MOPAC internal coordinates of N, CA, C and O (Angstrom, degrees):
PM7 1SCF
backbone

  N    0.0000 0     0.00 0     0.00 0    0    0    0
  C    1.4456 1     0.00 0     0.00 0    1    0    0
  C    1.5194 1   109.38 1     0.00 0    2    1    0
  O    1.2310 1   120.75 1   -41.05 1    3    2    1
  N    1.3048 1   116.18 1   138.95 1    3    2    1
  C    1.4542 1   121.52 1  -177.81 1    5    3    2
  C    1.5170 1   110.99 1   -69.55 1    6    5    3
  O    1.2310 1   120.99 1   -34.51 1    7    6    5
  N    1.3205 1   115.72 1   145.49 1    7    6    5
  C    1.4526 1   119.98 1   177.07 1    9    7    6
  C    1.5212 1   110.95 1   -80.57 1   10    9    7
  O    1.2310 1   119.93 1   166.84 1   11   10    9
  N    1.3241 1   117.73 1   -13.16 1   11   10    9
  C    1.4509 1   121.67 1  -178.57 1   13   11   10
  C    1.5212 1   109.85 1   -84.65 1   14   13   11
  O    1.2310 1   120.73 1   -47.27 1   15   14   13
  N    1.3238 1   116.20 1   132.73 1   15   14   13
  C    1.4549 1   121.33 1   176.49 1   17   15   14
  C    1.5188 1   111.46 1   -86.65 1   18   17   15
  O    1.2310 1   120.27 1   167.03 1   19   18   17
  N    1.3076 1   117.09 1   -12.97 1   19   18   17
  C    1.4501 1   121.85 1  -175.92 1   21   19   18
  C    1.5306 1   109.41 1  -108.14 1   22   21   19
  O    1.2310 1   120.08 1   -73.84 1   23   22   21
  N    1.3418 1   117.44 1   106.16 1   23   22   21
  C    1.4677 1   119.57 1  -177.18 1   25   23   22
  C    1.5278 1   113.40 1   -65.63 1   26   25   23
  O    1.2310 1   119.99 1   152.18 1   27   26   25
  N    1.3183 1   117.62 1   -27.82 1   27   26   25
  C    1.4740 1   119.77 1   178.65 1   29   27   26
  C    1.5185 1   109.69 1   -70.16 1   30   29   27
  O    1.2310 1   120.40 1   134.09 1   31   30   29
  N    1.3384 1   116.83 1   -45.91 1   31   30   29
  C    1.4792 1   119.99 1   177.96 1   33   31   30
  C    1.5262 1   109.95 1   -61.52 1   34   33   31
  O    1.2310 1   121.01 1   139.20 1   35   34   33
  N    1.3254 1   115.67 1   -40.80 1   35   34   33
  C    1.4669 1   120.75 1   178.76 1   37   35   34
  C    1.5350 1   109.98 1   -58.93 1   38   37   35
  O    1.2310 1   120.35 1   132.47 1   39   38   37
  N    1.3183 1   116.94 1   -47.53 1   39   38   37
  C    1.4678 1   121.25 1  -179.45 1   41   39   38
  C    1.5151 1   111.43 1   -64.50 1   42   41   39
  O    1.2310 1   120.41 1   138.08 1   43   42   41
  N    1.3265 1   116.83 1   -41.92 1   43   42   41
  C    1.4654 1   120.94 1   179.35 1   45   43   42
  C    1.5275 1   110.01 1   -63.23 1   46   45   43
  O    1.2310 1   120.60 1   135.41 1   47   46   45
  N    1.3255 1   116.47 1   -44.59 1   47   46   45
  C    1.4690 1   120.67 1   178.83 1   49   47   46
  C    1.5324 1   111.02 1   -62.62 1   50   49   47
  O    1.2310 1   120.58 1   138.60 1   51   50   49
  N    1.3351 1   116.49 1   -41.40 1   51   50   49
  C    1.4664 1   119.94 1   178.01 1   53   51   50
  C    1.5232 1   111.73 1   -62.59 1   54   53   51
  O    1.2310 1   120.49 1   135.96 1   55   54   53
  N    1.3304 1   116.66 1   -44.04 1   55   54   53
  C    1.4742 1   120.24 1   179.54 1   57   55   54
  C    1.5251 1   110.08 1   -64.33 1   58   57   55
  O    1.2310 1   120.54 1   137.15 1   59   58   57
  N    1.3336 1   116.57 1   -42.85 1   59   58   57
  C    1.4693 1   119.99 1   179.50 1   61   59   58
  C    1.5265 1   110.53 1   -60.96 1   62   61   59
  O    1.2310 1   120.31 1   132.80 1   63   62   61
  N    1.3290 1   117.01 1   -47.20 1   63   62   61
  C    1.4619 1   120.02 1  -178.80 1   65   63   62
  C    1.5296 1   111.48 1   -66.97 1   66   65   63
  O    1.2310 1   120.16 1   141.83 1   67   66   65
  N    1.3261 1   117.30 1   -38.17 1   67   66   65
  C    1.4742 1   119.92 1   178.06 1   69   67   66
  C    1.5253 1   110.73 1   -65.30 1   70   69   67
  O    1.2310 1   120.56 1   140.03 1   71   70   69
  N    1.3215 1   116.54 1   -39.97 1   71   70   69
  C    1.4642 1   120.84 1   178.31 1   73   71   70
  C    1.5242 1   110.65 1   -65.29 1   74   73   71
  O    1.2310 1   120.77 1   133.92 1   75   74   73
  N    1.3266 1   116.13 1   -46.08 1   75   74   73
  C    1.4656 1   119.83 1   178.29 1   77   75   74
  C    1.5199 1   111.12 1   -62.04 1   78   77   75
  O    1.2310 1   120.58 1   138.88 1   79   78   77
  N    1.3258 1   116.50 1   -41.12 1   79   78   77
  C    1.4635 1   120.30 1   178.43 1   81   79   78
  C    1.5304 1   110.73 1   -59.54 1   82   81   79
  O    1.2310 1   120.53 1   133.36 1   83   82   81
  N    1.3193 1   116.59 1   -46.64 1   83   82   81
  C    1.4685 1   120.98 1  -179.71 1   85   83   82
  C    1.5281 1   110.99 1   -62.77 1   86   85   83
  O    1.2310 1   120.30 1   138.68 1   87   86   85
  N    1.3191 1   117.04 1   -41.32 1   87   86   85
  C    1.4727 1   120.25 1   178.88 1   89   87   86
  C    1.5253 1   110.79 1   -63.90 1   90   89   87
  O    1.2310 1   120.39 1   136.40 1   91   90   89
  N    1.3225 1   116.86 1   -43.60 1   91   90   89
  C    1.4684 1   120.02 1   179.81 1   93   91   90
  C    1.5275 1   111.13 1   -65.36 1   94   93   91
  O    1.2310 1   120.39 1   138.37 1   95   94   93
  N    1.3251 1   116.85 1   -41.63 1   95   94   93
  C    1.4694 1   119.35 1   179.52 1   97   95   94
  C    1.5282 1   110.92 1   -65.47 1   98   97   95
  O    1.2310 1   119.98 1   139.68 1   99   98   97
  N    1.3281 1   117.64 1   -40.32 1   99   98   97
  C    1.4681 1   119.16 1  -179.95 1  101   99   98
  C    1.5240 1   111.14 1   -68.94 1  102  101   99
  O    1.2310 1   120.08 1   144.14 1  103  102  101
  N    1.3219 1   117.46 1   -35.86 1  103  102  101
  C    1.4637 1   120.76 1   176.37 1  105  103  102
  C    1.5251 1   110.23 1   -64.80 1  106  105  103
  O    1.2310 1   120.47 1   138.38 1  107  106  105
  N    1.3261 1   116.70 1   -41.62 1  107  106  105
  C    1.4695 1   120.73 1   178.08 1  109  107  106
  C    1.5244 1   110.61 1   -63.09 1  110  109  107
  O    1.2310 1   120.30 1   136.28 1  111  110  109
  N    1.3191 1   117.03 1   -43.72 1  111  110  109
  C    1.4700 1   120.62 1   178.39 1  113  111  110
  C    1.5235 1   111.32 1   -63.61 1  114  113  111
  O    1.2310 1   120.40 1   141.81 1  115  114  113
  N    1.3236 1   116.85 1   -38.19 1  115  114  113
  C    1.4715 1   120.87 1   178.88 1  117  115  114
  C    1.5222 1   110.72 1   -64.13 1  118  117  115
  O    1.2310 1   120.24 1   140.27 1  119  118  117
  N    1.3276 1   117.14 1   -39.73 1  119  118  117
  C    1.4704 1   120.43 1   178.10 1  121  119  118
  C    1.5238 1   110.44 1   -63.71 1  122  121  119
  O    1.2310 1   120.85 1   135.90 1  123  122  121
  N    1.3214 1   115.98 1   -44.10 1  123  122  121
  C    1.4615 1   120.16 1   179.21 1  125  123  122
  C    1.5255 1   110.76 1   -62.49 1  126  125  123
  O    1.2310 1   120.60 1   134.84 1  127  126  125
  N    1.3180 1   116.45 1   -45.16 1  127  126  125
  C    1.4695 1   120.90 1   179.31 1  129  127  126
  C    1.5210 1   111.24 1   -63.99 1  130  129  127
  O    1.2310 1   120.62 1   142.82 1  131  130  129
  N    1.3199 1   116.41 1   -37.18 1  131  130  129
  C    1.4736 1   120.84 1   179.39 1  133  131  130
  C    1.5269 1   110.37 1   -62.08 1  134  133  131
  O    1.2310 1   120.62 1   135.18 1  135  134  133
  N    1.3354 1   116.41 1   -44.82 1  135  134  133
  C    1.4673 1   119.30 1   179.07 1  137  135  134
  C    1.5201 1   111.23 1   -64.55 1  138  137  135
  O    1.2310 1   120.55 1   140.09 1  139  138  137
  N    1.3284 1   116.55 1   -39.91 1  139  138  137
  C    1.4683 1   119.61 1   179.01 1  141  139  138
  C    1.5199 1   111.09 1   -65.81 1  142  141  139
  O    1.2310 1   120.65 1   139.96 1  143  142  141
  N    1.3227 1   116.36 1   -40.04 1  143  142  141
  C    1.4626 1   120.71 1  -177.42 1  145  143  142
  C    1.5357 1   111.27 1   -70.69 1  146  145  143
  O    1.2310 1   120.83 1   134.71 1  147  146  145
  N    1.3312 1   116.02 1   -45.29 1  147  146  145
  C    1.4670 1   119.24 1  -175.60 1  149  147  146
  C    1.5259 1   112.86 1   -82.96 1  150  149  147
  O    1.2310 1   120.72 1   150.32 1  151  150  149
  N    1.3215 1   116.23 1   -29.68 1  151  150  149
  C    1.4576 1   120.45 1   176.29 1  153  151  150
  C    1.5112 1   114.00 1    49.47 1  154  153  151
  O    1.2310 1   121.04 1    58.46 1  155  154  153
  N    1.3308 1   115.62 1  -121.54 1  155  154  153
  C    1.4625 1   120.90 1  -175.25 1  157  155  154
  C    1.5246 1   113.85 1   -73.57 1  158  157  155
  O    1.2310 1   120.37 1   173.64 1  159  158  157
  N    1.3249 1   116.91 1    -6.36 1  159  158  157
  C    1.4658 1   119.20 1   175.40 1  161  159  158
  C    1.5231 1   110.99 1   -71.03 1  162  161  159
  O    1.2310 1   120.72 1   158.29 1  163  162  161
  N    1.3215 1   116.24 1   -21.71 1  163  162  161
  C    1.4647 1   120.54 1   178.86 1  165  163  162
  C    1.5284 1   109.15 1   -84.84 1  166  165  163
  O    1.2310 1   121.39 1   -36.61 1  167  166  165
  N    1.3231 1   114.95 1   143.39 1  167  166  165
  C    1.4604 1   119.19 1   173.67 1  169  167  166
  C    1.5266 1   108.42 1   -75.04 1  170  169  167
  O    1.2310 1   120.85 1   -14.91 1  171  170  169
  N    1.3087 1   115.98 1   165.09 1  171  170  169
  C    1.4612 1   120.41 1   177.37 1  173  171  170
  C    1.5279 1   109.88 1   -58.53 1  174  173  171
  O    1.2310 1   120.55 1   137.46 1  175  174  173
  N    1.3204 1   116.56 1   -42.54 1  175  174  173
  C    1.4637 1   120.50 1   179.75 1  177  175  174
  C    1.5353 1   110.85 1   -61.13 1  178  177  175
  O    1.2310 1   119.93 1   138.09 1  179  178  177
  N    1.3151 1   117.73 1   -41.91 1  179  178  177
  C    1.4674 1   121.33 1   178.56 1  181  179  178
  C    1.5282 1   110.98 1   -64.49 1  182  181  179
  O    1.2310 1   120.87 1   139.28 1  183  182  181
  N    1.3306 1   115.94 1   -40.72 1  183  182  181
  C    1.4678 1   119.88 1   178.64 1  185  183  182
  C    1.5245 1   111.14 1   -64.09 1  186  185  183
  O    1.2310 1   120.57 1   137.37 1  187  186  185
  N    1.3292 1   116.51 1   -42.63 1  187  186  185
  C    1.4610 1   120.98 1  -179.86 1  189  187  186
  C    1.5276 1   110.06 1   -64.27 1  190  189  187
  O    1.2310 1   120.41 1   134.18 1  191  190  189
  N    1.3312 1   116.83 1   -45.82 1  191  190  189
  C    1.4669 1   120.36 1   179.02 1  193  191  190
  C    1.5236 1   110.96 1   -62.17 1  194  193  191
  O    1.2310 1   120.68 1   138.20 1  195  194  193
  N    1.3173 1   116.30 1   -41.80 1  195  194  193
  C    1.4553 1   120.84 1   179.49 1  197  195  194
  C    1.5282 1   110.68 1   -64.25 1  198  197  195
  O    1.2310 1   120.66 1   136.36 1  199  198  197
  N    1.3262 1   116.35 1   -43.64 1  199  198  197
  C    1.4563 1   120.73 1   178.33 1  201  199  198
  C    1.5195 1   111.90 1   -63.32 1  202  201  199
  O    1.2310 1   120.80 1   139.80 1  203  202  201
  N    1.3289 1   116.08 1   -40.20 1  203  202  201
  C    1.4625 1   120.36 1   178.55 1  205  203  202
  C    1.5237 1   110.34 1   -66.25 1  206  205  203
  O    1.2310 1   120.30 1   140.02 1  207  206  205
  N    1.3196 1   117.03 1   -39.98 1  207  206  205
  C    1.4593 1   121.09 1   178.51 1  209  207  206
  C    1.5283 1   110.43 1   -64.89 1  210  209  207
  O    1.2310 1   120.64 1   138.88 1  211  210  209
  N    1.3293 1   116.39 1   -41.12 1  211  210  209
  C    1.4615 1   120.05 1   177.02 1  213  211  210
  C    1.5302 1   110.06 1   -61.01 1  214  213  211
  O    1.2310 1   120.32 1   132.00 1  215  214  213
  N    1.3156 1   117.00 1   -48.00 1  215  214  213
  C    1.4622 1   121.83 1  -179.70 1  217  215  214
  C    1.5252 1   111.14 1   -60.39 1  218  217  215
  O    1.2310 1   120.40 1   136.51 1  219  218  217
  N    1.3264 1   116.84 1   -43.49 1  219  218  217
  C    1.4658 1   121.42 1   179.18 1  221  219  218
  C    1.5279 1   110.51 1   -60.38 1  222  221  219
  O    1.2310 1   120.59 1   134.61 1  223  222  221
  N    1.3323 1   116.47 1   -45.39 1  223  222  221
  C    1.4565 1   119.66 1  -178.74 1  225  223  222
  C    1.5250 1   112.31 1   -68.32 1  226  225  223
  O    1.2310 1   120.19 1   143.47 1  227  226  225
  N    1.3185 1   117.24 1   -36.53 1  227  226  225
  C    1.4729 1   119.45 1   176.46 1  229  227  226
  C    1.5389 1   109.97 1   -64.58 1  230  229  227
  O    1.2310 1   120.25 1   139.13 1  231  230  229
  N    1.3258 1   117.13 1   -40.87 1  231  230  229
  C    1.4657 1   120.89 1   178.72 1  233  231  230
  C    1.5265 1   110.51 1   -64.61 1  234  233  231
  O    1.2310 1   120.36 1   137.99 1  235  234  233
  N    1.3239 1   116.91 1   -42.01 1  235  234  233
  C    1.4661 1   120.19 1   178.66 1  237  235  234
  C    1.5270 1   110.78 1   -63.77 1  238  237  235
  O    1.2310 1   120.32 1   140.93 1  239  238  237
  N    1.3199 1   116.99 1   -39.07 1  239  238  237
  C    1.4632 1   120.85 1   178.06 1  241  239  238
  C    1.5221 1   110.25 1   -63.27 1  242  241  239
  O    1.2310 1   120.48 1   137.56 1  243  242  241
  N    1.3179 1   116.70 1   -42.44 1  243  242  241
  C    1.4645 1   120.85 1   178.65 1  245  243  242
  C    1.5238 1   110.92 1   -63.83 1  246  245  243
  O    1.2310 1   120.06 1   142.05 1  247  246  245
  N    1.3245 1   117.48 1   -37.95 1  247  246  245
  C    1.4584 1   121.21 1   178.08 1  249  247  246
  C    1.5259 1   110.62 1   -65.54 1  250  249  247
  O    1.2310 1   120.19 1   137.26 1  251  250  249
  N    1.3184 1   117.23 1   -42.74 1  251  250  249
  C    1.4675 1   121.03 1   177.99 1  253  251  250
  C    1.5278 1   110.55 1   -61.73 1  254  253  251
  O    1.2310 1   120.65 1   137.35 1  255  254  253
  N    1.3280 1   116.36 1   -42.65 1  255  254  253
  C    1.4634 1   120.68 1   178.49 1  257  255  254
  C    1.5299 1   110.66 1   -63.85 1  258  257  255
  O    1.2310 1   120.53 1   137.12 1  259  258  257
  N    1.3299 1   116.59 1   -42.88 1  259  258  257
  C    1.4658 1   121.04 1  -179.54 1  261  259  258
  C    1.5284 1   111.23 1   -63.85 1  262  261  259
  O    1.2310 1   120.29 1   140.19 1  263  262  261
  N    1.3406 1   117.06 1   -39.81 1  263  262  261
  C    1.4632 1   120.07 1   178.08 1  265  263  262
  C    1.5208 1   110.55 1   -61.41 1  266  265  263
  O    1.2310 1   120.77 1   137.22 1  267  266  265
  N    1.3136 1   116.14 1   -42.78 1  267  266  265
  C    1.4598 1   121.18 1  -179.91 1  269  267  266
  C    1.5246 1   110.42 1   -64.21 1  270  269  267
  O    1.2310 1   120.48 1   133.94 1  271  270  269
  N    1.3247 1   116.69 1   -46.06 1  271  270  269
  C    1.4712 1   120.81 1  -179.72 1  273  271  270
  C    1.5265 1   111.30 1   -64.37 1  274  273  271
  O    1.2310 1   120.31 1   139.79 1  275  274  273
  N    1.3238 1   117.01 1   -40.21 1  275  274  273
  C    1.4599 1   120.53 1   179.13 1  277  275  274
  C    1.5262 1   110.86 1   -65.48 1  278  277  275
  O    1.2310 1   120.46 1   141.19 1  279  278  277
  N    1.3101 1   116.73 1   -38.81 1  279  278  277
  C    1.4496 1   121.42 1   179.15 1  281  279  278
  C    1.5265 1   110.45 1   -65.73 1  282  281  279
  O    1.2310 1   120.77 1   143.93 1  283  282  281
  N    1.3345 1   116.13 1   -36.07 1  283  282  281
  C    1.4656 1   120.95 1  -177.19 1  285  283  282
  C    1.5362 1   112.80 1   -82.67 1  286  285  283
  O    1.2310 1   120.69 1   167.19 1  287  286  285
  N    1.3338 1   116.29 1   -12.81 1  287  286  285
  C    1.4744 1   119.79 1  -177.19 1  289  287  286
  C    1.5214 1   111.57 1   -73.56 1  290  289  287
  O    1.2310 1   120.10 1   180.00 1  291  290  289

């Protein structure tokens, strides 16, 4: 059962978190694709930054998903 007494707020929060999750996942995928596409054209520093950005976005997506699941539990 949801901890929220307001079903509209619950729905709005779910949509916001789902949207944020999708944005973070697409950003992470774009970083991965960028590294694959550019390959050796990227410096080591660029690859590391890109990898860190991908990891950060994947973690943020997981957090958004977890918030939604916790709210729905």
